[in-house]
N, C-alpha and C positions, 0 to 999 in steps of 0.2 A: 491530579492529571489522569485522564482516561486514555487507554490505548485500545483502539479497535483492531481486532485480529480476524479478518475474513478467513474462514476455515472450511475446507472440503477434504476429508480423509487425511488428517494430519495427526493422528493419535501418536505416531512414533516421534513426532517433532515437539509436540506440546510440552512434555515435561521439561525439556531443556529450555525452550522459549520462555515458559512461565517462571522457571527458576532464575532466569537471568533478568527478570523484570526489575527495574530500579525501585527503591523504596519510595512509596508515595504515588506510584503509577498503577492504576487499577486496570487489569486486563479485562476486556470485553470480547469474548470469543463468539463470533457470529457463525453459527453452523449453517452451512448451505446445502444440507442434504447428505451428510456423511453416513457411510455404512460401516465404518470401522470403529465405532464407539468414541469418536472424538469428543462429542459433547459431554459424555460421562467422564472421560479423562479430565477434561477442562474443569468440570464442576468439582470433582474430587480434589483437584489441586487448588481450589479456591477462586477460580475465575468466575466472573459473571458470564452466563451463557444466554445468548439470544438465538432464537431459531428463525431463519429466513428461508421459507419454502421456495421462493422464486429463485431459480438458478441464475447465477451471474455475479461476477465480481462487484459490479456497481450496486447491485441489489443488496449484497452482504454489507458492503461498506456503508451504504446509506442507512440501513437498519441499525448498524452499530452507532452511527452518528446520532440518530434519533434516540437511541437508548442511553447515550452518554449524558452526563450531567455536569461535568467539569467545564470551566470556561475555556480551557485549552485542551484540544483533543489531538492525539497522535495516531498514526496509521502505520501498520507494519504487517508484512506477510507472516503467516504462522508456520512456515515450513522450515525454519531454522537457518535460512540463508542470510538473514540480517540479525545483528546483535542488539537486543533491547537495551543493553547498557549504554548504547550510543544515543538513545533518545534525548537525554538531558541536554546534549550538545545542540540538537535541533531546537529544542524549546528555548534554550538560552539566547538564540538569535531572534526570537520573537520579541519585538519591542515597538516603540512608537514609529519606527521607520521601516518595519518589516511586517507584512501581513501573512506571509506563507513561507515556510522553510521546507525545502525538499532535499532528499538525500541524493547525492551523486555517487553511484556505486563504483567502488574500487575493488576489483577482484584480488583476493588474497590466497585463493586456492586454484590449482589447475583444473580446468574443465568446468568451472562453476557457471560460466557464461558462454554457451554455445555460439558459434559464429552466426547462425541464422537469427538468434535472439538479439545479439549485439548489433547486427546489421539493421534489423527492423527498428530497433531503438534509436540508432544513429540517424536513420532517415527521418523518423517522426520528430526527433528533437530539432533537426535542421529545419524542417517545415515550420515548427513552432518559432524558431528564431527569426525566420523570414517574416513572421507575423508579429514580431516585436516582443516575444516572450523569451527572455534570455536564459534558457535552461539547456542542459546537455544530456539529460536523462529523464525518461518517463518512469521515474522510480516509484516503488511501492512504499517508501518511507517518507512520511510527511508530518508536519505539525502546523496547526493553525487554530484560530479562535472558533469555537463551535458555532456561535450565532452568525458570524460572518459567512461561514461555509454554508449554513442552511439558507441564508439570504441569497447566496450566489445562484441557487436554483439549478444545480447540475441534474440533468434528467436521464442520462445514459445509465442503464442498469446492467450492462455487460462489460466487456473489456475496454470499451471506449471511455469509461468513467474518468480515469486519470488524465487523459488528453483533454476531455471536455472541461474538466476542472481548471487545467492550466490555461486553456483558451479563454474561458469566462473570467478567470482571475486577471488575465492580461487586458481584456476589454474593460474590466471594471477599474483598471488602474492600480491593482494590487502591487505592492512592492514585494518581489519574490527573491529569496536568497537560497543559494545552494550550499550544501555542506557535504564534503566527502565522507562516505560511510563504507565500512568494510563489507564485502560481498563474498560469500563462501558457498560451498556445496550444501545442498539441503540435507536435512537429517536423514540418516539411513532409513530406507524403506519408504521415502516420500519421493514424489516426482512432480515437477512443475507442470501445471495445466497449460502454461504458455510456452516457456522455453524448453520444456522437456521433449519437444518434438518439432519438426519443421511444420507439421500440420497445425499444431497448437499456436506456434508463432504466427503462421499465416492467418489463422482465425482472429487472433488478437489484432494484427495489423489491419485486417479487413474492418473490424469493428471500429478501430481508431480512425481509419481513413474515412469512414462514413461520417464521423464527427467533423472532419475538415471540409466537407462539401458545403 
């Protein structure tokens, strides 16, 4: 199993994230222009490191997908807010009746999900459900078959990538399952590029709203 970890300045979080990786899950850290030594930390801890110079969440995720070789690929943020130990639970739901498994975040620590980020997520998920995609979270934890995702042809290379993925999956008739995953504060010294500020959340919602047009 391969795990794609898009990364921008997560040197403080990577040791904990990589140490929690389940046996048999190969971490692929996609560095998106870090200045804090993240790729060096990742390499020293045994992760496969891919460099993606084009800035953007979608660009990093897609590069990781292309670098992956396993039949099933997982995706997870590298900031320590999600537990890699829960990935086997997502993978276990992939079978003949399920094409994509997404995590539905369940906060377990105070302050880990600011109101503006939760509100934006709730709005976008509601819009997806109106379009027939029965999800409640535009979450960064996902598991699916590599070739199927490549064939889906997601084109967004910014924050709109997760939303476009779900929209295309719905249109393609993919069977999507949700699984509750623990959501906690990011590792000390890291800050979310999206939910860490109202501005970041607004930028992400803007990118995602563009996908809905």
